[in-house]
N, C-alpha and C positions, 0 to 999 in steps of 0.2 A: 403469316406473320412469324410463326415459330421457325419456319425455314429461314426467314431473313435474320432472325436473332442468331441462329446456329451458324449461318454462313458468313456473317459480318465479322470483320476483324475488329472494327471499332464498335464496341457495344454500348457506348455511352448514351447515344440517342435512343437505342432500343430499351435500355433500362429505364430511361426516363418515360417511356411509353408504358412499360409494364408496371412500374412502381405504384401508380395510383390503384391499379387492380389488386395488387398485393395488399396494400394498406387497407382497402375496403374489405378484403377477405378477412384480414386479421381482426378488425374491430367491428364485428357485425352486431355485437350486443349494445344495448342502450348504456349510456354513461352511469357510473355508480354515483348516487346522490348520498350526501351525509345523512345520518340518522337524525330524525326530528327530536330526539331526546339525548341527554347527557350520557356519554359512554365513559364509565370509570377507567382510571388509568390501570394499566396492567402492572401489578407489583414486580413480576419477574423482569419486565422491561426496565422498570425504574431501578431495580437493583443492578442490572447489567450496565445501564448507562451511568449510574452513580460509580460503579467500579471503574468504568472506562474513563470518566472525567476526573475522578479523585485519586484512585489508587495507581493506575497506570503511569501518570507522570512521575510519581515518587519511585515506582519500580524502575523506570528508565533512567531516572536520575542516579539511583543507586548502581545501576548496571554500568553506566558511563563512568561514574566515580571508580568503580572496581577496575575498569580498563585503565584509568588514569593511574591508579595505584600500581597496577601490574606494569605499566610502561615505565613509571618512575623507578620501580624496583629493578627492572632490566637496565635502565639507564645508569643507576648507581652501580650495579653489578659490572657493567662494561667499564665504567670509569675506574672502579677499584681494580679490575684486571688490568687495565692499561697502566695504572700507577704501579702495580706490582711488577709489570714487565720493565718499566723505567728503572725501578730500583735494582732489579736483577742484573740488568746489563751494566757492565763497568764503563765508566766514562773515560774516554782517551784524551 
């Protein structure tokens, strides 16, 4: 069987033959059952998830606003530069 897998160019049907063996080998332990008692919440996880859901959106909102301000400043600078060139060239 190993020889067939190594010599075949189309490995699709061979993988489908081997895959159940691999899956059985990976999950040999019995399934994990939930505890029969209440497990308290982890305060570190709660702090991290609060930070993720409440603080990060405002951080990214500020970050995007900073980009908008920078792009607006560049736009105004280029417009002012173009206007200064128009005034400097004499009209014929």
